[in-house]
KOLDRENKE-63905 format. One record per residue (C-alpha): x, y, z. Coordinates in steps of 0.05 Angstrom, whole numbers, m for minus. Example, Ala and Ser with C-alpha at 12.3 -4.5 7.8 and 13.67 -1.06 7.14 Angstrom:
<recs>
REC    east   north      up
REC     246     m90     156
REC     273     m21     143
</recs>
This chain:
<recs>
REC    east   north      up
REC   m2027    3580    m756
REC   m1988    3615    m706
REC   m1927    3660    m697
REC   m1885    3680    m752
REC   m1903    3637    m809
REC   m1939    3682    m854
REC   m1992    3636    m894
REC   m2037    3662    m958
REC   m2076    3636   m1003
REC   m2048    3603   m1062
REC   m2046    3669   m1104
REC   m2018    3709   m1048
REC   m1967    3664   m1032
REC   m1945    3645   m1097
REC   m1934    3716   m1116
REC   m1900    3732   m1059
REC   m1867    3657   m1044
REC   m1799    3656   m1018
REC   m1739    3614   m1051
REC   m1666    3608   m1030
REC   m1616    3584   m1085
REC   m1538    3584   m1074
REC   m1475    3606   m1098
REC   m1410    3559   m1099
REC   m1412    3490   m1082
REC   m1372    3441   m1036
REC   m1412    3385   m1031
REC   m1381    3338    m997
REC   m1401    3262    m955
REC   m1476    3258    m950
REC   m1458    3235    m872
REC   m1433    3295    m823
REC   m1437    3302    m752
REC   m1502    3346    m741
REC   m1506    3404    m698
REC   m1542    3404    m631
REC   m1612    3417    m653
REC   m1641    3487    m654
REC   m1710    3451    m647
REC   m1731    3383    m651
REC   m1790    3347    m688
REC   m1844    3310    m637
REC   m1810    3241    m672
REC   m1742    3263    m641
REC   m1770    3289    m577
REC   m1818    3223    m561
REC   m1757    3185    m582
REC   m1789    3162    m637
REC   m1856    3138    m600
REC   m1906    3189    m641
REC   m1904    3234    m705
REC   m1915    3311    m718
REC   m1988    3343    m710
REC   m2003    3399    m758
REC   m1991    3448    m698
REC   m1928    3404    m690
REC   m1902    3429    m760
REC   m1918    3493    m758
REC   m1889    3510    m690
REC   m1828    3476    m706
REC   m1817    3518    m777
REC   m1836    3576    m742
REC   m1784    3568    m683
REC   m1733    3552    m739
REC   m1745    3611    m771
REC   m1751    3656    m702
REC   m1681    3624    m684
REC   m1648    3679    m743
REC   m1633    3622    m797
REC   m1645    3643    m866
REC   m1711    3614    m881
REC   m1770    3636    m917
REC   m1847    3612    m902
REC   m1907    3616    m935
REC   m1960    3574    m961
REC   m1975    3535   m1031
REC   m2047    3543   m1012
REC   m2106    3512    m966
REC   m2134    3441    m955
REC   m2206    3421    m958
REC   m2215    3444    m892
REC   m2188    3507    m897
REC   m2108    3494    m865
REC   m2048    3531    m903
REC   m2000    3479    m928
REC   m1932    3503    m905
REC   m1875    3507    m949
REC   m1811    3520    m931
REC   m1751    3550    m978
REC   m1685    3551    m957
REC   m1607    3558    m993
REC   m1554    3614    m988
REC   m1562    3673   m1008
REC   m1633    3675    m994
REC   m1686    3692   m1044
REC   m1756    3710   m1041
REC   m1795    3696   m1098
REC   m1787    3643   m1166
REC   m1765    3699   m1206
REC   m1709    3712   m1162
REC   m1692    3644   m1157
REC   m1699    3635   m1233
REC   m1649    3697   m1236
REC   m1597    3664   m1189
REC   m1598    3610   m1241
REC   m1594    3550   m1199
REC   m1640    3482   m1193
REC   m1697    3482   m1160
REC   m1712    3424   m1119
REC   m1782    3409   m1092
REC   m1785    3354   m1031
REC   m1859    3346   m1014
REC   m1880    3304    m958
REC   m1941    3267    m922
REC   m1983    3263    m988
REC   m2012    3194    m957
REC   m2010    3218    m883
REC   m2005    3155    m854
REC   m1936    3155    m884
REC   m1907    3192    m830
REC   m1818    3186    m835
REC   m1824    3238    m900
REC   m1850    3290    m858
REC   m1806    3288    m797
REC   m1742    3269    m836
REC   m1761    3331    m880
REC   m1769    3383    m819
REC   m1693    3351    m788
REC   m1654    3355    m853
REC   m1683    3428    m858
REC   m1667    3444    m795
REC   m1588    3407    m799
REC   m1579    3438    m860
REC   m1599    3510    m839
REC   m1555    3506    m775
REC   m1493    3484    m815
REC   m1430    3538    m818
REC   m1392    3497    m868
REC   m1409    3497    m944
REC   m1464    3452    m964
REC   m1519    3435   m1018
REC   m1557    3501   m1001
REC   m1493    3536   m1032
REC   m1517    3498   m1096
REC   m1591    3497   m1104
REC   m1654    3523   m1082
REC   m1698    3471   m1031
REC   m1774    3487   m1034
REC   m1795    3442    m976
REC   m1879    3416    m966
REC   m1870    3379    m908
REC   m1945    3363    m896
REC   m1980    3365    m956
REC   m2039    3331    m934
REC   m2054    3362    m873
REC   m2123    3341    m869
REC   m2103    3267    m870
REC   m2049    3281    m818
REC   m2103    3302    m772
REC   m2145    3244    m775
REC   m2102    3200    m723
REC   m2121    3128    m707
REC   m2089    3076    m683
REC   m2037    3047    m733
REC   m2069    2984    m735
REC   m2129    3015    m767
REC   m2099    3066    m811
REC   m2036    3035    m834
REC   m2043    2963    m821
REC   m1971    2941    m853
REC   m1931    2992    m822
REC   m1885    2990    m757
REC   m1906    3043    m716
REC   m1913    3093    m696
REC   m1975    3081    m658
REC   m2025    3142    m676
REC   m2017    3160    m749
REC   m2063    3203    m811
REC   m2106    3169    m861
REC   m2092    3157    m933
REC   m2142    3200    m963
REC   m2151    3275    m953
REC   m2210    3301    m920
REC   m2253    3291    m987
REC   m2237    3223    m987
REC   m2185    3227   m1044
REC   m2122    3195   m1049
REC   m2078    3250   m1066
REC   m2034    3214   m1106
REC   m2087    3185   m1155
REC   m2105    3258   m1170
REC   m2056    3287   m1208
REC   m2093    3282   m1273
REC   m2163    3304   m1255
REC   m2140    3348   m1206
REC   m2210    3356   m1162
REC   m2174    3366   m1096
REC   m2164    3425   m1071
REC   m2089    3406   m1051
REC   m2074    3382   m1122
REC   m2092    3448   m1149
REC   m2047    3484   m1101
REC   m1993    3438   m1119
REC   m2003    3444   m1190
REC   m2000    3529   m1174
REC   m1936    3517   m1138
REC   m1901    3478   m1195
REC   m1922    3528   m1247
REC   m1890    3581   m1207
REC   m1820    3548   m1178
REC   m1819    3514   m1243
REC   m1778    3453   m1203
REC   m1719    3424   m1238
REC   m1733    3365   m1194
REC   m1796    3335   m1155
REC   m1787    3286   m1103
REC   m1844    3253   m1069
REC   m1838    3213    m999
REC   m1872    3154    m980
REC   m1870    3091    m948
REC   m1883    3019    m976
REC   m1934    2967    m957
REC   m1933    2897    m974
REC   m1866    2854    m989
REC   m1816    2834    m930
REC   m1753    2853    m971
REC   m1685    2866    m949
REC   m1688    2938    m972
REC   m1685    3000    m925
REC   m1715    3041    m980
REC   m1741    3036   m1054
REC   m1735    3084   m1107
REC   m1769    3095   m1174
REC   m1761    3149   m1225
REC   m1820    3174   m1275
REC   m1853    3117   m1301
REC   m1889    3136   m1367
REC   m1846    3118   m1423
REC   m1847    3192   m1450
REC   m1792    3245   m1456
REC   m1724    3239   m1430
REC   m1739    3249   m1358
REC   m1746    3176   m1339
REC   m1681    3158   m1367
REC   m1650    3207   m1337
REC   m1667    3193   m1272
REC   m1664    3121   m1278
REC   m1592    3113   m1310
REC   m1551    3173   m1284
REC   m1587    3188   m1219
REC   m1608    3131   m1188
REC   m1553    3083   m1186
REC   m1510    3127   m1156
REC   m1557    3140   m1105
REC   m1565    3069   m1089
REC   m1477    3064   m1086
REC   m1482    3127   m1037
REC   m1536    3100   m1001
REC   m1498    3036    m987
REC   m1426    3060    m975
REC   m1435    3132    m951
REC   m1499    3112    m904
REC   m1500    3049    m895
REC   m1571    3033    m924
REC   m1592    2977    m980
REC   m1638    3012   m1027
REC   m1666    2986   m1103
REC   m1722    3010   m1150
REC   m1784    3006   m1123
REC   m1823    2943   m1132
REC   m1862    2882   m1095
REC   m1854    2808   m1103
REC   m1902    2779   m1155
REC   m1924    2707   m1157
REC   m1943    2713   m1226
REC   m1892    2735   m1267
REC   m1938    2781   m1298
REC   m1941    2842   m1354
REC   m1968    2888   m1319
REC   m2031    2858   m1299
REC   m2035    2797   m1345
REC   m2013    2718   m1311
REC   m1969    2684   m1356
REC   m2004    2636   m1401
REC   m2005    2566   m1366
REC   m1988    2587   m1300
REC   m2019    2548   m1246
REC   m2072    2583   m1211
REC   m2043    2543   m1140
REC   m1973    2558   m1149
REC   m1951    2612   m1104
REC   m1871    2614   m1118
REC   m1847    2683   m1124
REC   m1824    2700   m1189
REC   m1813    2770   m1205
REC   m1795    2833   m1174
REC   m1845    2884   m1205
REC   m1857    2957   m1204
REC   m1917    2997   m1203
REC   m1962    3044   m1252
REC   m1935    3084   m1302
REC   m1997    3129   m1299
REC   m1992    3200   m1289
REC   m2047    3198   m1240
REC   m1984    3190   m1194
REC   m1941    3247   m1177
REC   m1875    3220   m1201
REC   m1898    3200   m1262
REC   m1935    3264   m1273
REC   m1884    3310   m1264
REC   m1840    3265   m1313
REC   m1893    3279   m1361
REC   m1880    3352   m1353
REC   m1810    3344   m1376
REC   m1778    3343   m1313
REC   m1737    3301   m1265
REC   m1770    3268   m1209
REC   m1756    3212   m1158
REC   m1806    3168   m1119
REC   m1787    3153   m1046
REC   m1818    3091   m1013
REC   m1788    3072    m933
REC   m1797    3005    m921
REC   m1858    2998    m873
REC   m1835    2937    m835
REC   m1771    2974    m804
REC   m1783    3011    m740
REC   m1809    3087    m748
REC   m1738    3110    m725
REC   m1703    3067    m776
REC   m1753    3097    m835
REC   m1742    3171    m816
REC   m1664    3157    m821
REC   m1659    3127    m883
REC   m1707    3173    m916
REC   m1663    3227    m885
REC   m1605    3204    m913
REC   m1638    3192    m981
REC   m1660    3255    m983
REC   m1591    3286    m963
REC   m1557    3245   m1015
REC   m1609    3267   m1077
REC   m1600    3334   m1060
REC   m1523    3336   m1062
REC   m1524    3293   m1123
REC   m1572    3351   m1147
REC   m1524    3401   m1133
REC   m1463    3366   m1162
REC   m1505    3348   m1227
REC   m1544    3414   m1231
REC   m1515    3426   m1297
REC   m1549    3362   m1330
REC   m1617    3384   m1290
REC   m1615    3447   m1318
REC   m1595    3423   m1389
REC   m1659    3374   m1383
REC   m1702    3430   m1360
REC   m1684    3468   m1418
REC   m1693    3417   m1469
REC   m1766    3401   m1443
REC   m1789    3483   m1453
REC   m1787    3466   m1534
REC   m1839    3410   m1522
REC   m1849    3349   m1573
REC   m1837    3361   m1643
REC   m1892    3360   m1691
REC   m1905    3289   m1725
REC   m1857    3255   m1674
REC   m1884    3193   m1630
REC   m1907    3196   m1563
REC   m1934    3137   m1522
REC   m2009    3148   m1496
REC   m2015    3084   m1477
REC   m1956    3032   m1434
REC   m1948    2960   m1418
REC   m1891    2930   m1377
REC   m1836    2921   m1410
REC   m1819    2854   m1443
REC   m1744    2863   m1433
REC   m1728    2837   m1370
REC   m1665    2827   m1320
REC   m1646    2773   m1273
REC   m1619    2793   m1205
REC   m1613    2772   m1138
REC   m1668    2801   m1093
REC   m1671    2791   m1009
REC   m1731    2764    m979
REC   m1738    2754    m908
REC   m1764    2686    m883
REC   m1834    2687    m843
REC   m1851    2633    m790
REC   m1923    2611    m772
REC   m1940    2617    m692
REC   m1982    2571    m663
REC   m2040    2622    m643
REC   m2064    2648    m716
REC   m2091    2707    m676
REC   m2033    2736    m648
REC   m1999    2797    m669
REC   m1930    2794    m660
REC   m1910    2862    m676
REC   m1942    2917    m716
REC   m1948    2916    m790
REC   m1939    2830    m791
REC   m2001    2786    m803
REC   m2036    2756    m750
REC   m2006    2692    m736
REC   m1940    2703    m763
REC   m1866    2735    m745
REC   m1809    2757    m776
REC   m1743    2719    m762
REC   m1695    2768    m788
REC   m1672    2712    m837
REC   m1660    2726    m912
REC   m1648    2690    m972
REC   m1636    2712   m1039
REC   m1682    2701   m1095
REC   m1662    2701   m1166
REC   m1724    2740   m1200
REC   m1747    2771   m1270
REC   m1744    2847   m1253
REC   m1789    2886   m1292
REC   m1772    2963   m1276
REC   m1803    3001   m1330
REC   m1851    3002   m1383
REC   m1858    3005   m1469
REC   m1904    3038   m1500
REC   m1964    3001   m1523
REC   m1998    3053   m1567
REC   m1963    3113   m1595
REC   m1992    3173   m1630
REC   m1957    3218   m1684
REC   m1955    3295   m1645
REC   m1998    3342   m1679
REC   m1985    3416   m1686
REC   m2043    3436   m1647
REC   m2109    3404   m1618
REC   m2178    3441   m1626
REC   m2232    3447   m1575
REC   m2295    3467   m1592
REC   m2334    3520   m1551
REC   m2383    3497   m1497
REC   m2325    3455   m1456
REC   m2309    3507   m1405
REC   m2298    3450   m1361
REC   m2247    3420   m1398
REC   m2206    3485   m1413
REC   m2214    3502   m1340
REC   m2174    3433   m1325
REC   m2121    3451   m1379
REC   m2107    3516   m1344
REC   m2103    3483   m1285
REC   m2041    3449   m1305
REC   m2007    3504   m1335
REC   m2022    3490   m1406
REC   m2011    3552   m1455
REC   m2076    3561   m1491
REC   m2101    3600   m1552
REC   m2169    3614   m1576
REC   m2197    3633   m1644
REC   m2214    3701   m1662
REC   m2273    3695   m1711
REC   m2290    3630   m1757
REC   m2229    3593   m1791
REC   m2212    3538   m1837
REC   m2162    3493   m1802
REC   m2138    3427   m1835
REC   m2162    3376   m1779
REC   m2164    3305   m1759
REC   m2229    3275   m1718
REC   m2233    3219   m1688
REC   m2294    3167   m1687
REC   m2317    3129   m1624
REC   m2329    3059   m1641
REC   m2340    3040   m1571
REC   m2337    3061   m1496
REC   m2320    3019   m1435
REC   m2328    3035   m1372
REC   m2307    3007   m1308
REC   m2355    2967   m1262
REC   m2330    2994   m1190
REC   m2327    3063   m1182
REC   m2250    3085   m1167
REC   m2233    3150   m1135
REC   m2309    3178   m1145
REC   m2305    3156   m1223
REC   m2322    3103   m1270
REC   m2253    3097   m1312
REC   m2266    3106   m1386
REC   m2230    3076   m1442
REC   m2249    3087   m1513
REC   m2242    3052   m1584
REC   m2251    3082   m1651
REC   m2216    3107   m1715
REC   m2186    3169   m1745
REC   m2220    3201   m1811
REC   m2179    3238   m1867
REC   m2153    3300   m1853
REC   m2193    3352   m1885
REC   m2205    3427   m1873
REC   m2260    3448   m1828
REC   m2293    3512   m1803
REC   m2281    3518   m1732
REC   m2326    3571   m1694
REC   m2301    3636   m1659
REC   m2283    3616   m1595
REC   m2254    3554   m1608
REC   m2195    3532   m1559
REC   m2133    3522   m1590
REC   m2076    3473   m1547
REC   m2008    3481   m1579
REC   m1963    3419   m1574
REC   m1897    3468   m1584
REC   m1896    3483   m1509
REC   m1862    3463   m1451
REC   m1922    3421   m1427
REC   m1942    3390   m1504
REC   m1927    3320   m1477
REC   m1977    3334   m1433
REC   m2018    3360   m1465
REC   m2026    3300   m1515
REC   m2029    3251   m1454
REC   m2088    3292   m1432
REC   m2129    3298   m1491
REC   m2112    3234   m1539
REC   m2189    3197   m1542
REC   m2148    3133   m1529
REC   m2097    3156   m1477
REC   m2099    3111   m1416
REC   m2103    3163   m1369
REC   m2129    3230   m1400
REC   m2188    3272   m1388
REC   m2232    3213   m1421
REC   m2213    3161   m1371
REC   m2237    3214   m1318
REC   m2303    3220   m1350
REC   m2286    3305   m1366
REC   m2325    3293   m1440
REC   m2370    3243   m1415
REC   m2433    3285   m1444
REC   m2393    3300   m1502
REC   m2375    3231   m1528
REC   m2419    3176   m1558
REC   m2416    3117   m1601
REC   m2405    3132   m1671
REC   m2400    3201   m1659
REC   m2338    3250   m1675
REC   m2295    3264   m1612
REC   m2301    3332   m1590
REC   m2228    3354   m1599
REC   m2200    3349   m1666
REC   m2115    3345   m1682
REC   m2098    3407   m1725
REC   m2034    3398   m1772
REC   m2028    3476   m1787
REC   m2040    3543   m1749
REC   m2008    3588   m1801
REC   m2055    3640   m1826
REC   m2112    3626   m1760
REC   m2123    3693   m1723
REC   m2123    3684   m1649
REC   m2112    3707   m1586
REC   m2071    3678   m1518
REC   m2128    3659   m1464
REC   m2104    3704   m1403
</recs>
């Protein structure tokens, strides 16, 4: 990296990271007339024919800082190929560390773009918005929040430029874009639980350091030709308060403001579903040849996805999905408007965001129910969803425009379909939260993953007898096809009656009464639908008829133990 952008490894960067938080609050409309740009993005310079390279992003941030704007730059860590992952922190007044941001006492909003490096409008929109906010002399959101912007998270994928027709087949430009996967071939938005990618580990360290009150992840859709410029989603795992807070308190306001202030129609993320399903299962008796569109269905609830993961950490999160069939320029502008509206609303609702964060610090109460498996809700509602009419052309091999299937063309005509809308999940399996979990010595890899997630861990000093419950494995099912380098694993079994058990010295204790307690439950429960078992972290320790190597603990009193550093 060049110029004034000083980038270091994750530890150094997080120790000296810059964050800006602010005082005052005059939010105003999200639609403002931006001043003449200090510096332009590559997308702007090329009339939206091209997207920024890694060096373009670095130079843009350097130029922005060199112009004298109050901006702090650094790196959250390195990519697989050794590129620094740049971040920028902006607010008024400027602060330089997460501790300074906390002392300032305002919400931290962490906005990430380019996790899928072919989905490029988030990168361009975030850079332009950062520039415009810093250039405004009047009070704005930077007087009320701390903005941490990570514009090019999958930097290695960004540099694997190839024609859009190869890297993003269902997207309308630009001509050259990066890849979905990182340099290891991993989808970073399926990596938040197993945390194998160096980028993911850097991201988790940044989450721990900055402890954002709101996480925003910027994407582009695939698939359905609907009538929305942008779709969105809250955290979807039915765990804790974050999902209902975002879904019921933030997203309806954002939808209305995007329509009335910005001129963009938005709705809950989803796709047209030709079988009215309950997350993967067709309705009984449905004729397989019947292709009538019957439902609008959201995506997956599991925490392998970034915003779902962040909700499981007890904090607010929003997924943004620009409409892939819109021209590149329109996608940049809709994403720009959406992020600006999010920042504006976060500034207005900062007290609510901070209350949510404070409540999550306690973790789930011992004995309370917590979902570790989920299914698509059985409570649906029906509403009109716009669908574009497509027409066949005479030549079945003709490509009428980028992102459109060959032999088809868009008409620009829409019809409103009355559809069942499935936009949330409900618990399919719940457990009563134990006081703690105990992990037998010898599972260092598991402990290492838990520490990467930021969990507080303890270790027994000497032998200890504890009231514990063990899980006996009855069956082990492994996926037939490899996914992200793994054969996903599912266990079934039964829990034995609680009894006193002797635990050796060095047993790792994972208390659930901590800020990340819900995450601990999801990771460690043997029947979780996206825990460490799923990703083969405990394969060597599980067999049919044997006890699972993680115990539930109901009482930790009088147990000598120490905190793991």
